N, C-alpha and C positions, 0 to 999 in steps of 0.2 A: 504494500500500500504506500502511495507517495507520502513523503514527510512534509509537513507544513513548514515553510521557511521560518527561522527563528524570529525575524523581525515582525512577521505577520502575527506570530504567536504572542509576541510582546505587546503589540497593539491591541489584540483581543483581550489580553490580560488587563490592560489599562481600562478597557470598556468605555464607560461614560465619563471617566475622569479626564482632565485636560491633558492632551498630548502636545499641542502646539498653541502658543498664545502670541497673537500678533495684533498690534493696534487695539488692544483691549478686548479682542475677540478670542475666545477659547474654542479650539477644535478638539474633540475627543478622539481617543484611539479608534473607536468604531467609525467615527466620522471620517477620519483619514482613509480607512479601508473602503468606505463607501464613496470616496471620491470628492469629499468636500474640500474646496480649495481656498485657503485663506488669502487675503490680499497681500500685495507686496512682492518684491523680487525673490527674496530668500524663502518666505513661507510658500509661495506658489511653486517654486522649484522643488522644495522639499516634498510637497504633496504629489508632484509629478513623479518624483523618484520613488515614493512609496507605492504609487500605482504601478510603475514599471517593475518594481521589485516583487510585488505580489503576483505578477504574471509570469515570473521566471520559473522554469522547472527546478526541482529541488537541488540538483547538482550545481546548476548555475547560481542558485541563490546561496548555497554554501560557499562557493568561491567568492561571490560578491560580499559576503558577510565576514570574510577573514579580516579585512582592514577595520571593519566596524567593531569586531570583537577586540582588536588591539586598542582602539580608542576607548571602548567601553571599560577595558581594564585600567586604562589611565584615569578615567573618571572615577572609578572606585564604586563602593557600595552606595545604595540609596540611603536617604532621599537625595534626589538630584533635581534641582531646579536650575537649569543651565541657560544662561543668557548668552546668545551668540551675537556679538556686535561686529558682524562681517557682512559684506555684500554677498551675492549668491555665487561664491567660488566653490570649486569642487571640495576643498578642504572644509569649508563651512558646512556644506551639505553633509559630508561624512561625519563631522562632529555632531550635527543634529540627529542624524540617523542612529549614531552610536548611543546617544542619550536615550532615544526611544527604545533601542534594543536593551538598554540597561534598566528600563522601566521608569525613566525620568520624564520630566516635562521640559520642552524647549520654549524659551522666551526669545522671540526674534526681535532684536534691538535694531536701532538705526545708527550706523556709525557716523552719519552726518548730523545727527541731532545735537542740540545744544548740550554741552557737558553737564550743566546743572540738571537738565531733564533726564540725561542718561543715568546720573547718580540717583536721582529720585526714583526712577524706574527700578533700579537694582535694589534699592531699599524696600520699595513697595512690594516687590515680588519675593522678598527674602531669598534672593539668589544665593545658591550654594556654590555654583560653578560659573565661571566667566571665561569666554573666549573672545579675543580681540587682537587687532594688530599691535605690535610692540609699541609703535609710536603713540597710539591712542592710550595704551596703558600708562606710559610715562606722563602723558598729558593729564590724565585723570588723577593719577596718584599724587601729582603736585598741586592739585587744586587747593587753594587756601580754605575753601568751605567744605572740604572732604569730611571733616569731623561732624558736620551738621547732618550727615546722612548715616543712618544706621545700617552698616554693612556687616553686622556681627555674625550673620549666617554664612558669610562667604568662606569657603574652604580651599578652593583650588582656582588658580588663574592660569589659563593656557594663552600665552602670547606668541604671535606669529611674526617673524621678521628676521633680520640679520642678527649675527652674534651680538648679544647685548653687552654693555659696559657693566661691570660689577657694581659700580656706584649706583647706576639706575636700578639694578635688581634689589640692592640693599634698601634703597629709599622706598621702592614700591612695597617690599615686604613689610617694612616698618609702618608705612602708611595704611596698608590694607589688612595687615594681620593674617594673610593667607599664604598658602604654599604657591610658589610660582614655578611653572613648567614652560620651558622655551621650546617652541616648534620652529625649526629652521625652515625658511622659505628659500630653497636653493635656486640659483641662477635667475634671481629676480633682478629687474632693472634697478630697484632700490639698493639691493645688496652690491651690485656692480658700481653704482654711483658712490656708495659709502666707501668701498674699497679704493676707488680712485681718489676720493678726498683724503682718506687716511694716508695713502701713498704720497700725495702731494704734501701733506702736513709733515710726514716723516722726512721727506726731502728738504722741506723748509727748515726744520729743526737742525738737520745736518749742515745746511748752508749757514745758518745763523750761529752755529756752535762757536766759531772762532771769536765772535764778539763777546763771549762770556768767559774767555780764558782768564784764569786768575781771580775770578769773582767768586767768593764763597758766601754761604749763608751767614756765617758769623761776621764777615766783613760788611755786608749790606745792612745787617741788623745793627751793628755797632754804629755805622755812619748815621743811620736813620735816628737812632736814639740820641746821638750827640747833636745832630742837626735840629731835631725838634726841641731839645732842651735849650739850645742857643736861641732859637726863634722865640720861644715862649718867654725866655728871660728878657729878650729885647722888647717884646710887647709890654711886659709888666713894668719894666724900667721906664718906658715912654709915658705910661699913665702915672706912675708914682712921682715922676718929675713935676706933675701938676698938683701934688699934695694929697692924692687920694690913694686908697688901697695900701697904705703903709702901716696900718694898725689892725691886727686880727680882731681886736675888740670893737672897732668902729666900722659901721656899715655905711654904704652909699648906694643909692638907687642908680640905675643906668643914666637917668636924666641928669643927676648930680655929677656923675663922672664925665659925661659929655660936656656939661657946662664948665666944669673945672678945667678940663683939658682944652677948652675953646675949639671944639671939633666943629668943622663946617658941616652944613647939611649934606653935602655930597659925600663926605667921608664918614658919616654916621653909620652906614651899613658896615663899613670896614671895622670900626671900633666895636660895634655890637658883636661882630663875629670874633673879635679878640676876646671879649668877655666870655663868650660861649666856650672858646678853646681853652682859655685859662682855667675855667671852671671844670671842664671835662678832664683836664690833665692834672687837676689838684693844686695848682698854684694859688688859686683863690677859692673861696667858697661862696655859696649863694643860698639864702634862706628867705622865702617870701619876697622874691624880687629885690632883695637887698644883698649887695656884694660886700664881702669881707676880705681884706687883703692879707699881707704877711709883712714881716719886717723889711724895711726898705733895702733894695738892692743898690749896689754901687756900680758905676761905669766899669770899674776894674773887674768886678765879678762877671759882668756880661762879656767883656772882652775875653776873659779866661774861658768862658763857656764855648766860645767859637773855636778855640785852639784844637781840641780833639776832633771836632767836626772837620776842620781843614786837613788835619793829618790823615784821617780816614778817607776823605774825598780824594786827595792828591795821591793816595796809594793805589792808583790804578782805576779809579772810578771815572774821573773826568778832569778837565783843565781847571787850574786854580781860578782863572778869570770868571768862570761860571759861578763859583761860590762867592767870589769877591763882590759880584753884582748884588747878591742877597745881603752881604754884610754892609755894603755901602748904603743899600736901601734901608736897612735898619737904623743907621745913623741919621737918615733924613726924615724918619717918621715924625718926630715932633713938629717939624716945619710942614710936613705933608698934611697932617690932619688939621692943622690950623689954617691952611691955605697960604702960608708964607712961601711955599714952593709948589710949583705946578706938578701934577702927576706925570711920571715918566710912562712911556709905553709899557703896557703889561707884558710880562715875560712868561715863558713856559715854566713849569715846575722843574726844580733843579735835578730831580731824579730822572727826568726825561733825557737829559744830556748823557746819562749813563745807559739808559735803556734803548735809545733811538737806533743805535747800530744794530742791536740784536733784532728788535721788532721790524726795522726797516728791511733788513735782509730777509727775514722770515716772510714778511708781507710780499716783497717782490718775488720771492721764489714760489709762493702760493699762487700768485697771479699767473706766473709763467706756467706752473704745473696745470692749473685749471684750463688755461687757454690751449695748451698743447694736447690735452686729452678730450677737449670738446668734440663730441661726435654727432651733434645735431645736424639736421639738414640745412638749417639757416645759419647765418653768421652769428658768432658769439656776441650777444648784446651785453655791454658792460656799462654800468653807471658808477662813476667815481665821485662821491660827494665830499665837500669840504676842502677841495684843492683849488687854490686861487691863482695858479700859474700853469702855463702850457707844459712845463717840464715836470710832470707829476709822477707818482708812483707807478700807475698803470701804464702811462706813456713809455716810461723807461723800461718797464718789464716787457712790454710788447716789442719794443725796439731791440731789446737784447736777443730775443728769439721771436721774430714776428710771425704772427699767424694770419695768413691771407683771409680777408673778410671779417676780421674782428670789428665790431661796431661800438666805438668808444664814446661815451657821453659824459659830460661833467655837469649837466643839468637834466632833470627829468623831462621827458617828452610826452608823458601821459601813458606810455606803454609799460610793459613788464620786461624785466631784465634777467639774463642768465647768471649774471654776477653783479653784486653790489658791493662796493668798497666804501667804508664810511668810518667816521670817528664819532663815538657817542657824545651827544650834546644834551643829555637829559636823563631822567630816571629810567631804568630799564623797562619798567612796566608801561612806559609811554613811548620811548624812542624805539624799542625793539619791534612792536607791532607795526609802527609806521614804516620801518625799513623792510620788514618781511613782506609788507603789502606791495612793495615794489618788485618782488621776485616773481618770475614765471614759475610754473610747475617744474620741479626739479632744479630750480635756481639755487645759487649759493651766495652766502653773505660772509664777507670778511669785515669784522667789526673790531676796531681798536677802542677799548673802554677802560676807564679808571677803576682800579680795584684797591687803591690804598690812599690813605690820607696824605695830603701834601700841604703841611703847615707853612712852608715858605711862601705860598701864594698869599698868605695874610700880609706879607710884606711887599711882594713884587707883583701881585695880581691886581686886577681891576677892583675899584672900591666896592662894586656890587657883586664881586665874586670872591671866592676863597674858601677856606675850610671853616666849617662850623655851622651847618644847618641843623635840622632837628635830630638827625642821626648822629651817633657817636663817631661814625666813620664817614666823613664828608669831604668833598673837594670839588673845586671847579678850576679849570685851567684856562688862562687867557690865550689869545692867539700867539702861536709860536713864530719866531722869525723864520723866514725861508732859509732852507739849508742848501748850500751849493750842491748841484747835482753830481759834481765830480767826487765829492767827499762824503756825501750823506745819502743813504738809501731812500729817505723820505724827503721830498722836496719841500713841502710846507704842511706838516700835519695840522689838522684843523682842531685846535683846542678852543672850546667855546668861551666867549666872553659873556657869561650869563650869571644869574644869581647862583648861589652855592648849590652844587649838584651833589646828590647823595653818592658817595663812593662806597660801593658795596662789594663784598667778597665775590670772587669769581663764580662761586656756586649760585649766587643770586642772578648773575647775568645768564648763566647756563639755564637756570630754571625759567627765566623770562623767555629765552629763545625756544625752549621746549614748549612752554605754554602757548607761544605764538604759532606753533605748528611745525617746528623744525625737529625731525626725529633724530638727527645726528648733529651733535655739537662737540667740536674739538677745541682745545685751548693751547695756545703757545705763549710763553713757555708753559710746560706742563706743571701740574701741582707739585710743590716741593722743590722746584728749580729756583736757585738764588735770584735769577733775573726777575722772577715773578714778585719778589719783595719790593721792587722799585715802583710799584703802583700803577703799572699799565699792563694789560694783557690783550692778546689778539685772539679773537674767537672766530672759528670757521664753522659755519652752520649750513645745513642743506635742507631745502624743502622737499616734500615727497614728490 
């Protein structure tokens, strides 16, 4: 007597209980066997496959069920309420059929739905199993409102995509509290694009390596500590010379400090940021908007504070003239804030002088690598933002190894681009989506972003820029001078002359890029590299 296919038996066992749920409509096991077709791409395809399977002879059905049994074993024992957030791919259909074979219920989700609605649906269905593309998993697991949704029933997440980064896996496990299982999607266009980007990033790191010779973590940390101490001492001395903040027992409001120091209206934002920085770093204290100082510093003590900073800087980090500019600026502060001396042109942060060789070489190599491996039918469309001269990073990179047909823009033309090169000029949650919106499908973004506090900008930066916004780690950089093309890899890096910008750790920038839809984000220099302590990082991201 013919044997009934196992899938058909499982659906009969479900009976009138829900087998497939789509758009709020539940189809029972018997309903599927009777040919009821739910709406939507995946539900309809699933119903068609059930009908085709039910018509197979027993031997063919057993062969077709071999892979389904494998996936059913991965899913484990019931209860199984499996949300499948995939379009109607073969793998998605197999996972859904395996769920039915294991006696579970399939919830057909919409991978294009708003993330909040996706999370709400997972909570409402008490989903125990979730299948989705890896990029979507990283996106959902980093949602700031994830904790608002009860996903306590979730046991297993199957994510499909290229080999994941361990950091992404750990973060998703911590966020979801479920077991993660990776399903490799071999020979996919996304995987090939990821591999090309990683190869280009590896080549860029190898090219930039020579610019980090002799630079150690201890060296960079020591310089940063000495520089920040000298800057803060210079700021406090400038204010104490006006007779304020010299007594820990006597407080002053900000208005009283500004008045005592005769600060002009245009320089008040600068001095306000001084007070924020001095408070954050413990040189003064603040209680109920009243500032309390410390015993008065002397000019000799401040001069001595600069000495170890100079020694560390000139020991292989940069030319002495760069640091001298900051020291001279500190001496001019009393005349600057009172309007006796006109402001000088804003300067780039001093650490940039040490980092620009590495980052410039890496950026140029990445541009060349991306251009050389572009395999699209149309010319490579490149948008380079923030460059104010014809001899720019992209121009020189393409000239070194020209690619016929590259379409290079320095202003948006309303279209989408295969490659966008930019410098961050705002908060990651704002600037990143705007840049990603310029990318065509599969496009890549090379973003230079601040990742470390730059206190020297409180001296040499614009009055409306500098360190000391609401976050403990803040910075904004003024426009940097153009660098000669013959000696510098970056012609004129675009440092924004804007109010203080939050300078957040590299992970915050990576999270913003992932949240904006980039499944792959690489960072140069990599985490732990001493050049990364100089406060600027280069992020390479790819759109699906």
